[in-house]
N, C-alpha and C positions, 0 to 999 in steps of 0.2 A: 324204602327198598321194599317190594314180596318175593318173597318165594313161594313161586310156580311154578309147575313142569314146562308153562308156555315163554316161562325167561330162559331163554333156551345162554345167551350172552354171563349170565349171571350165573349157571349152570355149568358152563364150558367152563369159566375161570377157575371152579374146583377140580378138576379132570388134570390127572398130568399128559405125557405126551404116549402115554398108550393109552390113557381113555379110562383111568383107575381114577378113580375118589381116591380123592389126594387125603392124608391124613392131616387128626387136628393141626388147626394152629392156636398158635400159643396164647393170641386173644377174643378168639374163636369159645362160646359160648354151647356144651354140649347137646344142649334144646334146637339152640339152629342148626350146626351138625347133623343133626337125627334128618332135622327137615331138608338141609341142602340134598344129602344121600341118599332119600324115602323119592323125592320128586325129581334127581337122576334115574335111580329107577323106572320112573314115569313112563319118563321123555322116553327111556332105552324101551321099553317098550310099546308106546305108542311109533318109536319109530324117529322121532324127534332126535334122540342123540345116537353114536355105534355104540356096539358092545367092543368093538375090535378095532 
């Protein structure tokens, strides 16, 4: 699975109901969590994901 700002389905999994980035899951490494949050921020900037 590729972590990319274009992969909206994957990024939406890591947002809660208020479109905030979820806390780290137990089985997820820190490096992956940082990539996901960085790509969520890029997707929000490009209006692919909502801020609120």
